[in-house]
C-alpha angles and dihedrals in degrees: 000000000000120000091228124036126178127191135186126190131183118205118196098171141010130209112199127206091253088075136238093286093062121092091241096031097109134023133192105221142181098204131164118193122192122186131177126188126190121191100172094107121086113256091351135100112196122196138180128191142185120193121188116188123182110181119182094185092059112013093184087071094056103113146155115221122187127176153130128244131195127197118187141175127188122189111231097173137352091275101025131073135174114223132189140181122197123181137167129175142172120220121196138171115277141188111336097001107133093206129081115218146135115199137171136234122198135180133180116178121168121178149161132239120201119171108308095343124092122186132178146168124211146189117201129179128193106185125220137186099210089261103046132021135187105280132198102184094164098040127108098253091161087071099033106039103028136293093265091071092212095149101048083138116044111236112251091243092059130248140244118208114198106188147176127188148167139200123193125183130187120188123215111343132163106330094333127098091215145339125215126184120182142153144117148184134268130197114197128201141152119262106228101034097028088223109171113238101181148281131268123204119192135186130172138172130188130188126201110221134188092346092278106057137068122192116199134185123188133185127190130181122187119189107196130210133195097021098327114131122235113249135191122189132180131187134192115188137175120194127191123200122188 
C-alpha cells in the first residue's frame, strides 16, 4: 500500500434512496471531489479532502467543504487497542448558492477494540446560523446519525450528536458463515440553546448463510423532543453475492 494516495472523482448526477419519483430523488450535479491519504505516520492515517458541489436543481445545496481527518490506533495489550477519529471541516457557499455562509463541522470519536468487539463514544457538531446549517445531502446518515434517518436535513440552528456504539463480529460458527451484531445510541441537541431534540436507539444483526447470502434485521427507535415525532422503523433484508 502506498504511503501517499490521491484520488479525484467527478460526479455528474446523483440518485438518492428516496427514488426517482421523489422531488429530491435525483440531482444533476457538477461536483469535483479531491481526497488525499497519508500513511507514513506510525499507527495513524491522515487524510485531507476538498468537495465542490454545484447543484442546479437545488442551489442551496451548492457547497464547498474542506477539512482534515485523522484515524489512529494504539495497541495497549496483545488483544486490546485504543482507537480514535478526529475530523474538522469548513463548509461555505459555492457556485450558484444564493446564501452566504461559513460553518464548521467537528467530530471526536475515541474507542476500544478487544478481540472481535469494537466500542466507541462520539461527539459530533454540525454548525448552523439559524438560516443555513452544514448539510451532507449525499452522505450515509443512516450509518452515521442513527438508523431512523430523522435528521436527513440538518436543522438550521445546528445539531449536536452525542453517541455511543458497538460492533461485534464472529466468523464461522455452527452452521453459519458469520454473525455480526451492531448498534448504538444517539442523543441529539442544538448547539447554542442546548435544546434536546430526541434520542435514537439502534440494533442490528446479520447472519452469513451458505457462503453467498447475508440475512440482516435492523430496528430503530427515535423518541422525539420539542416537536419531533416519535418514530419506529424495522428492516428485513436478504443479500446474495455470486
